[in-house]
Each structure stands twice: as C-alpha cells, then as structure tokens.
N, C-alpha and C positions, 0 to 999 in steps of 0.2 A: 509495499500500500502505500500511498505516496506520505512526505513528510507532512506534515504539519505547521512545521517549525519556521516556515517560511511564511505561509498565507494566514488573514487575518478571520476569524471567526466574525461568519455575519450576524447581521440584530432581524431580530423582525420574519423572526424561525420557527416550527413543534416541532415535533417527535411523531412521524405516520405512521409505526408498526414498520416493524420486520423489517428496520432501519433506514426505512423514506421517512425524507423531511420534506415541510411543505411549504414555502414561503410566503412568505404574507406581508412582502418591499410592495409587489408593483400587479396592477391590474393582469396579468398571468395566473400568481395565482399556483404556481408551476406544484408538481407531485413527483422526484425526485430522487431517485432508484439511488440505492450507495454505489458512487464510482461516477455516478453522471453528474452533466451537467445544466443547470435550468437554461430560460427558453434565452440566458441574459448572453448565454456562451463565458460566463466571469463566477456566477456560483458555486460548488461541488459539494457534490457529497460523499463526502467520504470518514463511512465508520460509523456514520448515524447522525453525523456533522455535521452541517455548512459552515462552511466557507468563503468567502473574497475572494478571489487570487489580482483583486488589481488595487489595493487595498496601495500596496507597495511600489504601484509603476503611475506614477504621474507624466502622463504625456506630450501634457503642453500645459508651459503656464506666463503667462503674462500678463504686464496690465492693461489695460482695454480702457477706451470711454461707456462709461455707463450704459453712455444710449445705443454702444454698439449690441446690445443686448436684446433687444432696444428695452432699452427700462427711461420711456421720458418722463413723469415725475418722481423719482427717486435718484435723492443728490444726484438731481442737474446738474452737470458738468463734471462732476469728478470723473477720477480712472476705478478702477476696478477693478484686484492681481487676479482670472480670470483661470480655472484650474481645469484639468477634466482629467478621468480612466479610461483609457480602452472599452470597449466596449455599450451598446445597447438593447433596449427591450422593441425597437421598432426597426422595421425592414421597409424605411423609404428610399423609392426607387429617385426620388429627387433629393436626394442627404445632399450638403455642402460639405456635409467633415465624414465624407463614408470612409477615407483611410483610416479615423482611429475610430469609430462609431464601430464598422462592420469585420476587421479587420480582426477580432477573436471569433470572429464566423465566418471569413472568406479562408485568412493564416492559422490555423489555429492557435496564432502567436495574439499575445498580449510584454505587449515594447511600453518600454517606462526607467523610470525614473525612480530610486526608494528616497521619497524628499518627507522629513518631518514634519506633523502638521507646524512647529515651532516653527522650522525654516521657511516651510511657508508662508504662517506672520512674517515672518519676519519681511522677508520679499515684499511683503506685500507692508507693509509699513515706510522701506526700504528708498520706498515705488515710487512714494506718496498718492497713493493708493486708501481708498476712503469705507473699502469695500471687499473682501472679493464674492468672486461666484466662479461657479459649480455649472461651468460650462461645456461646447464643441458639443460634448456627447451626452448621452443622460443620466447626473445628478443620479437619480433616485437609485440607480444601480450600480454606483458607488455610494453608495447613503454610508456608508462606516469611516470613507475618509473626508467625507466633509463634517459628520462628525465631531468624532477629532477636529476639528481646524473649529469649530466651531467656538469652542470659549475659551482657549487659548485667546481669537480674534478678538472676540468683545470683549477681555480682558483690553485690547490695543485697540479701545475703541473704533473695530469694524463691525461692520454692518455681514452679514451672510443670504445672498441673493445666487436662486437659481434659475435656472432658465432649461423649461424644461416640455418634455412631452407632457407629461398631464396625466397618464398610465401610471399615477402609484394608486395603493391606499391610503383610508381613510386611519389606517392603525400606523401608514406610514408619512403621511401628515400629522398626525397627532406627534410622532413619534417627534418631525423638525417641526414645529409649534411651538415650541420655546425658544429657538434660537434661527431662527430661520426669517429675518425680517420683509423681504419682499421677495416676487418668484412671477416669472413673463414666463405664459404657458401655453403652444400652437394649439390654436385649434386648427386641423387643420382644412377643415370641409363637415359642413351639418349628411351628411349621409354615412350610415354605416359603410356600406359597398364601398367607397371608397378609401376608408381602411383597412377594409381586406385587403380590399383587390393595389394600393400603390404604399402600404404602411407594415402591412401584415398586422391588426393591432382591429379594434372595435373602436369606436366610436362612441357607448354608454361609456369606462369609466373618466374618461376623458373630460362630459358634461355632470359627472358624480364630483369629480377629482375640484373645479375651478366653482360651482355650487358654494360645493364641502366646503373652502378655499373664502370665500368670501362674504357666507356668515355664517363661520363656527369657528373664524378665526381670524385674532388683527393681522396678517401679514400682509404689506402688499400685492397686489396683485395687474396684468397686465394683459391684454391676449394678442397674441399673433396668430394671423392667417394669412398665409401662403396662396396667393392665388397661379392656378396652373389653368392656361385658355382649354377652354372644351370638357373640363375638367368639374369647377368650385364657383364658378364665377356663375353660374344664369344668379339671373335677376331674385327668380321665386327662392330660389337657394339661400343666396348672398341676404335676403329679406326675411326668415328664419332664423338664421344663424343672428343676426343683429337683432332680432326679437328677443333673439332665447336672450342674450346676454344682456336689454336691458332688464327683463323684468328676473332671472335667476344672481346676474354678480353686478347689477345696478347703474345709472345708469354713466356717473362717475370713473367709472372701470375704462380706463384708453386702450383702446380697438386700432393697434396697427394692424395696416392689408398692403403684401409686401408683394413687389414683383419679381417671380420666376425672374430666371434665368436655365436656359439647360444646361442638365450636368447627372452624375456618375452611372443611372443606368435607361435618365428622362434625357435623351437625347433630341426625341423627337418632334420637338416644339416648340415655334417659335419664343422667346419672354416674354413676357404679361404685357401689353399693349397701354398704354398711358392710359386712354379712356375707361378703358376698366377698372381701373386703380379708383378712378375719379372717378367713375357710376358708385363705385360697391362703398363707397369714403360717401358718396350722398343718399344713399341705402341706412349706412348707418345713421347719419345724422337723423331723420328724419324718421327713423328706429329713438327718440332717444337720446341715443348715445354721445354726447358733451365732449368728449376726446380723441378724435375718428382721428386713424396717423397715415401714410403715405409710410411704403419703408422701399431701401435702395432705388432711391428717387434721388442723388443728394441737388436737391439746389429747387428742387419742388414746394412752395411754400405748403405741402399738407405736411410738411413737416414741426412746419412752426406749430406754437399754442396758443389760442386765445380765450378769453375769456368768451364762455358761453353764456354767462347773463347779458355783456353790452361787445364783446366781438371788441376788445381792447387789444392790439398781440404780444404779447405776455411771453415770449421764448421764441426767439428768431437763431436758427440750428440751421449748417449748410452740411450735408450730411450729417458726420459725430462733431462739428467743431458748436459750441455755445455764439451766436454771436453775440445774442442783445437777451440776459435777464430780467426783466419789469417786474418779478414779484417780490412784495416784497408781506412778508411776517407769514408765508404761505396764502395774500391775499393781493387778488387785484386794487392793483394801488388807482383805480378812476373808479372803479363800483364800486369796493369794497369785499366784493364776492370772495371768495373761502373758496383756496382752485388743491384741493385735496387730491397725496401725495405723500412720503417718507422725504423730510425737506427739501420739500418748493424750493 
C-alpha cells in the first residue's frame, strides 16, 4: 500500500463500510473504494482513510488584481495572492486553465511545489496583497490547503476568497464559512443539459450553493456567467437565470457576463459577439439586478460601477485597472445610497 506520510488526511468524509469512504466535499459525493480515487482525481482512499493528494502541490502562486477573479465589490483596487493546486471536479470543454485543472485526469500527474501555509501568507504580505484567493482550479478540491492557510492569513490581516464552480456541499460551505470572506461562483448556464454535456456536472447543486451562500452565510458573493454562442445565450435562458438570481441571491449580487474565446476542446466556435453581452446585461438589469458587468472586454462601459439609484459613475475600470473610485464610506457621494460589498 502507498505510504500515507506524504499525504494530508482529507476533510469532510466518513467511513462507508468495507473500507469504502463517502466524500462530502462536493456535489459528486463520491463513494470511494480502497485504493481508488474520487471523481476529482486528487482524493484517494488508502486503507479506509481518505487523503488529499494535492495538499503539498501548489501549482500556481501569483499576486493578481482582485478584479481578475472577478470581484468588483470586494476590496476594489487591491491585489490578491492567488494560489492553486492541480485538479477539478468539473470537465469543462472550454476551461481556460485546463493545463492544471485537468492534469490529474489527463496525465495522472499531480505536479506542484510544497509550500507551507506560512510561506504562502508571507508571500502575500510581501507582495502587498490584501487577500489570498484560492483560484485557477477549483478550490473545493484543495480545501485542506485553503483551511490551513485561512487562520494565519487572518492573523496577518488578510481576507480569504474563493473562485469556484459552486459544486460544493452545504457541509463544505459550513466548514469554510468561519474564515471565507468572499466568493465568485460560476453559474455557467441555467440548463441542466448544458452542465451535463459541456461540464460533466449538474445544475441543481450549483443553484443550491448560490442560494445557501446568499441567504445562510455572511460570505460576500458575486456571480460569473461565460456566454458561449448558441449554447447558453438565448434571451429565454438569460431571463430565467437573471430572474432566479434576483429572487434567490438578491438584487445586489453582482453578475459578471463574460466574453468567451475558443480554447481547450471547444474551438469550433466564434468569440462571443459584443451585442450578445450587451443584450444579456440589459436582461439582467430588467430583472432588477443592480450591478451587471461585462467581462473580457477591456474598455467597455460595462466594466464600470454605477449607483443603481442615481446612476452616478462610481468606479471607473479599464480591464483590471481602476482609474477612479468615488465611493466614500461605502456610499454614493451624490445621493448617499449604500453600495454593497466588502471594503468597497
């Protein structure tokens, strides 16, 4: 049997009889036999105990603008030390980080550097970051490393944020809630068949995550939808999605509508037309969402933050750069309307 000395015991699992284990980390809820891997390919049952195989394998560590996550209402203009470990519980055909998210599946290798939580936090402080972002791949499947970094990060005055596909269980949300400050969740579409055919997942667990985060936690939440031409960009679907967000997450949840560019296995498509992005934004605004943004279109007016009450331009952006921020004490300086967020 493999030595367990180099692995980290996983969180959120239980014995399931006959040396099998049940993982309760994500919506897959894998039943894993001894010696075998979960769906994410980075959690393994060794002798009836579930281990994380990527805890000591940091494959990316970079200071990024927080706007890159994207988080527009969370410490705007700050930098976030962004880390990742190999693996994912989705199989998105259009993944922009497939070289690391799908590496364990496609190559069987989990490459990365053994960085301690203290080293990660120190690097974040040294590079002038105000938060640590668990991103690039799916942070749920390296939850053990996120958890280990969270307390020392808080002790140094840093926030913790996720960029997630939203496929976590309520148990995972409750586990992270005491230390997770913000999250951007991908709501990739509003059809289950889209998730099944293009992502290898299901829609209902993602909707449950968003609703639970919004109503049962104090974690700041923003939503991103990547528009794939001809796949998830019909007026009917976008209206259903926007109406659901307004009702279940609330009108103040920022919705980022992002432009698609062909990549990975999904290359037989054009980039998203700008007209489609603008139409989606209009649908979101008509549904009552106060903050609708366009992504991957540097220089577009849709990057800017406006007061939803008096329409004053509050934060002016050019790509990931903030040219001006007129918000004072989280309020619009013209009409006094509170601008929701975390350190806006």
